[in-house]
PAGUSE-743362 format. One line per 2 residues: for each residue x, y, z of C-alpha. Coordinates in steps of 0.2 Angstrom, whole numbers. Layout:
N
X:Y:Z | ...
***
This chain:
378
165:439:635 | 148:448:638
157:461:651 | 171:465:640
164:482:631 | 171:484:614
171:502:616 | 183:501:630
194:491:619 | 193:504:604
196:517:617 | 212:509:624
218:505:606 | 215:524:599
219:533:615 | 237:530:613
238:540:597 | 226:554:602
237:557:618 | 252:556:608
248:569:595 | 241:580:609
256:578:620 | 268:581:603
257:597:600 | 258:603:617
278:599:619 | 282:608:603
271:624:609 | 281:623:626
297:620:619 | 295:633:605
291:646:619 | 306:639:631
321:639:615 | 313:657:609
314:664:628 | 333:655:629
337:662:611 | 332:680:615
343:680:631 | 359:676:623
359:679:605 | 364:698:607
376:694:623 | 387:709:629
381:725:619 | 396:736:624
408:727:610 | 393:730:598
392:749:602 | 412:750:601
411:743:584 | 423:728:589
410:717:580 | 396:716:569
379:713:575 | 376:699:562
390:690:565 | 387:690:585
370:684:582 | 376:670:571
390:664:583 | 379:665:598
364:656:589 | 376:642:582
384:640:600 | 366:637:608
363:623:595 | 378:615:598
375:614:618 | 356:609:615
352:591:619 | 335:593:611
341:591:595 | 349:574:597
333:568:603 | 324:572:587
319:590:588 | 320:602:574
324:618:578 | 323:633:564
327:650:569 | 325:667:561
332:682:567 | 327:700:559
323:718:560 | 306:723:563
309:731:544 | 312:713:536
330:714:536 | 337:695:540
351:693:552 | 350:673:555
354:662:547 | 368:671:537
362:660:521 | 347:674:519
359:688:516 | 370:690:500
389:690:504 | 399:704:495
415:704:502 | 420:720:494
406:730:503 | 411:725:521
412:739:534 | 429:739:545
427:756:552 | 423:753:570
412:768:572 | 403:765:554
400:747:561 | 394:753:578
383:766:570 | 376:751:559
374:739:575 | 364:753:584
353:756:569 | 348:740:568
347:739:586 | 336:754:587
324:745:574 | 320:732:586
325:714:583 | 313:699:581
316:681:586 | 306:667:576
307:652:582 | 298:636:572
301:620:581 | 294:603:578
296:586:585 | 302:572:571
291:556:571 | 300:540:574
313:550:586 | 320:545:602
307:559:610 | 292:554:600
294:537:601 | 296:538:622
279:547:623 | 271:535:612
277:519:622 | 272:529:637
255:530:633 | 254:513:625
260:505:642 | 248:514:652
232:512:641 | 240:494:640
237:492:660 | 220:499:660
216:486:648 | 223:473:659
214:480:674 | 197:481:665
200:465:658 | 204:455:675
188:465:683 | 178:458:669
183:439:674 | 179:442:691
162:449:687 | 158:436:673
162:421:687 | 151:428:699
138:429:688 | 139:412:681
138:406:699 | 122:414:701
114:409:686 | 119:391:689
108:393:705 | 95:401:697
95:387:683 | 93:373:696
80:382:704 | 69:384:688
72:365:683 | 63:361:699
47:373:693 | 48:367:676
44:349:682 | 30:355:693
23:367:679 | 25:353:664
12:342:674 | -1:357:676
2:360:656 | -3:342:651
-19:346:654 | -21:362:645
-13:356:629 | -27:351:620
-37:366:624 | -21:377:617
-20:365:601 | -39:370:597
-38:389:600 | -20:390:591
-29:383:576 | -44:396:575
-30:411:580 | -20:405:563
-35:407:554 | -40:425:560
-21:431:560 | -23:425:540
-37:435:536 | -31:450:546
-14:449:536 | -23:450:520
-34:465:525 | -19:474:532
-8:471:517 | -22:477:503
-24:493:517 | -4:496:518
-2:496:498 | -17:508:496
-10:518:509 | 9:518:503
4:522:485 | -6:536:489
8:543:501 | 20:539:487
10:549:474 | 9:564:486
26:566:489 | 32:564:470
20:579:468 | 27:589:483
45:585:477 | 42:591:460
32:608:466 | 48:612:477
60:608:463 | 52:620:452
50:634:466 | 70:631:470
74:632:452 | 65:648:449
73:656:465 | 89:651:459
86:659:441 | 80:675:450
95:674:462 | 108:673:446
100:686:438 | 101:699:451
120:693:455 | 125:695:436
116:713:435 | 126:716:451
142:710:446 | 141:720:429
138:735:439 | 153:732:450
164:728:437 | 160:745:426
163:756:442 | 180:747:447
187:749:429 | 181:768:429
190:770:445 | 207:761:441
208:771:426 | 206:787:434
219:781:448 | 231:778:436
231:794:426 | 232:803:443
246:794:448 | 256:797:431
252:815:433 | 259:817:449
274:807:445 | 278:817:430
278:833:441 | 288:827:456
301:816:446 | 307:826:432
323:813:430 | 313:798:429
302:789:415 | 288:779:419
282:763:409 | 263:760:408
266:742:417 | 275:753:431
259:765:434 | 246:749:433
257:738:446 | 260:754:458
241:758:459 | 237:739:463
248:740:478 | 242:742:496
243:760:505 | 257:754:515
267:748:501 | 265:763:491
272:774:503 | 288:760:503
288:761:485 | 287:779:482
301:781:494 | 311:770:484
306:782:467 | 311:798:477
328:791:480 | 330:786:462
326:803:457 | 338:810:469
353:797:468 | 350:780:461
368:775:467 | 361:775:486
348:761:482 | 353:743:487
351:734:471 | 345:715:475
350:708:458 | 353:711:439
339:704:427 | 347:701:412
335:700:396 | 336:683:385
334:694:369 | 349:706:373
348:726:377 | 349:735:393
353:727:409 | 338:728:422
341:730:440 | 328:725:453
325:732:470 | 316:726:484
304:737:496 | 292:731:510
299:715:510 | 286:709:497
287:724:485 | 297:722:469
303:737:456 | 313:736:442
322:750:432 | 335:751:419
345:766:412 | 345:774:396
361:780:386 | 359:797:393
358:792:411 | 340:794:412
331:781:424 | 317:771:416
305:763:428 | 298:748:420
287:738:431 | 282:738:449
273:724:459 | 275:710:473
283:695:475 | 266:686:470
268:695:452 | 286:692:450
286:678:436 | 272:689:426
283:704:429 | 299:696:422
288:689:407 | 284:706:404
302:713:405 | 308:700:394
296:704:380 | 299:722:380
***
């Protein structure tokens, strides 16, 4: 069918998929904002009981968010909602599975509970919602079926319009053909007398064309050969120039990298010596492993501040430090304790027999595996 455009057909076939993807993404953004607003409105509830110490802020948030999930119809339509509630300092309050549950450390004093609730709320609470719509769910399938129906209707309307147009043109074409048949009879009689002359001229024309084709072929072959040789010369010249430029550029880069490497090595060693001198002066009760000094020097400025705060607390009273876990060495020996700072930072220390603190390694979550291998091989 000449009036039925292939591009329209492809458009109607592919458009439901693109519209479906765009709609899913837009709906996910809209629902993400809506759910974030709804959770922010209900996740704390009445703050009076929190400030009176009747309930722990963490328990209230978990109860309210779980109740919100139980009453949310989006989950039954195939929507996944992941919620994290944390303070601006990185303490995760929801979901509860992120926290270590040590029943022996639960606070029962209302005043202390109220103080903890106030401190966490004073830090500022953040709600992070990650919402996505599952494919092949009730909601996603409904959206896809909706777009399929729309574009099938568009395709049907276009098909009917094309059929009508084709029928009109077929009718006009039939009329023109009949008219041309009449003209053909008239001109056939006139062409009869010209047939002989046409045959003679045609034979002469064929001979001239053959000679012209031979001449053009020879000329074209010569021109093509010349052009081909010139292109090869230009390509080889250009290739040589490019290779020379690349070699010069690589030499300059190697010289620059060698200079920068020497500068960085000198600055790094100087910074580590300065850090060791300052720590030895400020923290008399602590001893520092070379791995700890090197790791501390590699931290960002913000993480250095948080890390030195932990070091200062270890120097004053290590019992006030919150220990994340104990790291037991495979080969026996002292137990190594792990402390988290600035969310991504990691500090490892142990106690000697004379109760002196020995800081073994400082790093981040990204260097944790290397640090643990180092501790195991001390």
